[in-house]
C-alpha atoms as one frame of an Amber mdcrd trajectory, in Angstrom:
protein
 -30.780 -25.165  21.353 -31.096 -21.389  21.689 -28.602 -19.086  19.925 -26.905
 -16.559  22.455 -25.772 -13.457  20.537 -23.740 -12.309  23.393 -22.075 -15.638
  24.225 -21.134 -16.129  20.526 -19.719 -12.693  19.923 -17.777 -12.655  22.936
 -15.773 -15.613  21.793 -15.551 -13.932  18.475 -14.158 -11.026  19.834 -11.613
 -13.010  21.820 -10.448 -14.707  18.646 -10.612 -11.792  16.564  -8.230 -10.209
  18.984  -6.244 -13.189  19.146  -6.145 -13.292  15.332  -5.321  -9.551  14.905
  -2.292 -10.394  17.201  -1.152 -13.307  15.112  -1.321 -10.820  11.889   0.384
  -8.057  13.277   3.210 -10.377  14.237   3.189 -12.012  10.553   3.297  -8.712
   9.076   6.295  -7.684  11.521   8.316 -10.764  10.375   7.476 -10.188   6.681
   9.314  -6.773   6.797  12.245  -8.179   8.065  11.989 -11.299   5.349  11.562
  -8.124   2.716  14.705  -6.524   4.136  16.603  -9.639   4.168  15.700  -9.966
   0.487  16.977  -6.793  -0.432  13.721  -5.410  -1.184  13.010  -1.518  -0.903
   9.784  -0.026   0.378   8.589   3.288  -0.877   6.061   5.485   0.402   2.804
   5.778  -1.866   1.628   8.418   0.580   2.671  10.090   3.458   2.129   7.158
   5.918   1.841   4.079   3.724   4.351   2.344   2.093   4.778  -0.474  -0.323
   7.448  -3.295  -1.051   8.646  -3.499  -4.487   8.228  -7.276  -4.588   5.387
  -9.452  -3.230   5.514 -11.469  -0.166   5.568 -14.755  -2.250   8.564 -13.709
  -4.303  10.760 -12.428  -1.225   9.602 -15.567   0.772  10.645 -18.004  -2.410
  13.972 -15.820  -2.414  14.800 -15.997   0.912  13.983 -19.420   1.539  16.401
 -20.672  -1.374  19.167 -18.239  -0.117  18.938 -19.798   3.457  19.352 -23.260
   1.915  23.010 -22.676   1.625  23.588 -20.082   4.207  25.432 -20.558   7.324
  24.183 -18.598  10.335  26.500 -15.725   9.979  25.840 -15.026   6.549  24.451
 -11.708   6.072  21.115 -11.147   4.144  20.217  -7.404   3.810  21.889  -6.680
   7.179  20.607  -9.546   9.068  22.455 -12.335   9.985  20.850 -15.566   8.375
  20.092 -17.504  11.671  17.906 -14.365  12.347  16.325 -14.571   9.180  15.634
 -18.243   9.647  13.852 -17.158  12.874  11.914 -14.395  11.266  10.611 -17.138
   8.440   9.749 -19.802  11.294   7.708 -17.047  13.296   6.052 -15.972   9.995
   5.115 -19.457   9.191   3.773 -20.060  12.603   1.697 -16.725  12.879   0.010
 -17.394   9.373  -0.582 -20.888  10.521  -2.278 -19.400  13.586  -4.335 -16.855
  11.464  -5.696 -19.512   9.202  -6.515 -21.679  12.210  -8.322 -18.729  13.909
  -9.924 -17.843  10.886 -11.360 -21.311  10.526 -12.435 -21.483  14.162 -14.190
 -18.106  13.679 -15.893 -19.153  10.756 -17.473 -22.369  12.561 -18.373 -19.937
  15.796 -20.108 -17.491  13.498 -22.089 -19.852  11.626 -25.277 -19.169  13.854
 -25.212 -15.450  13.176 -25.270 -16.349   9.185 -28.399 -18.375   9.693 -29.822
 -15.865  12.079 -28.370 -12.370  12.070 -28.376 -10.068  14.908 -27.188  -6.825
  15.663 -23.543  -6.173  16.639 -21.491  -3.490  17.675 -18.153  -2.278  16.801
 -15.627   0.525  17.886 -12.133   1.718  16.672  -9.811   0.744  19.614  -7.247
   3.338  18.661  -9.549   6.482  18.284 -10.634   7.983  21.548 -14.544   8.411
  21.955 -14.758   6.718  18.494 -18.566   6.117  17.568 -19.922   2.579  17.725
 -21.116   1.091  14.542 -23.169  -1.821  13.354 -20.522  -3.176  10.808 -16.807
  -3.309  10.626 -17.421  -2.076   7.161 -19.200   1.159   7.927 -18.536   3.828
   5.241 -17.806   6.443   7.866 -14.946   4.305   9.396 -11.636   5.653   8.403
  -9.022   3.305   9.520  -5.874   2.422   8.036  -5.507  -0.862  10.301  -8.002
  -3.786   9.478  -7.089  -5.071  13.095  -8.319  -1.975  14.891 -11.809  -2.673
  15.398 -12.985  -3.588  18.559 -16.236  -5.794  19.386 -18.727  -4.752  21.968
 -20.359  -8.281  22.631 -22.111  -6.854  25.602 -24.752  -5.176  23.436 -24.967
  -7.883  20.879 -28.518  -8.692  19.888 -29.951  -5.615  21.204 -32.558  -4.006
  18.746 -31.644  -0.463  17.453 -34.459   1.182  19.698 -32.732  -0.083  22.838
 -29.362   0.721  21.401 -30.356   4.375  20.767 -31.818   4.866  24.247 -28.788
   3.051  26.110 -26.182   4.419  23.626 -27.672   7.490  22.345 -24.957   9.949
  20.673 -22.091   7.276  21.045 -23.506   5.332  17.691 -22.782   6.072  14.296
 -25.590   7.913  12.499 -25.198   6.198   9.364 -25.484   2.769  10.958 -28.094
   3.644  13.443 -30.647   6.002  11.668 -32.328   6.612  15.127 -29.125   7.776
  16.800
């Protein structure tokens, strides 16, 4: 059976978007869980913060506390019933991420057998360059879920890409750009 890079990458792009949505939702709930455990975040740069405890530590603490808490027990300023909802949603979203990772690995298998060119662009940056890889050294992003796919160009050789996209291509990824 012939491999169609565009079809495979269209499916991967869709799965990747769903994965990013689930990962973002899980991270939001984890913030609530950290706060419910009484954990404090500190800024390590002007825009990035770290929690004092690991996710595993606060999950264990909160799960143990919720066993004996009634719905209106306060945990870090949150009612226990809301923390239960946050934990359940976190569990559901992390399960979705794991399921999507497995599905993506299966869909992507033909790429690893016979690689083709791929094209990626930051979603949040206006007029961002198009890259061959999500791991280009010229990318400066703080959100790993910010990378968008361009499956409409998948499988195109570099000469075609340079002719069609020219200055929109990253010069590191595409030497002819």
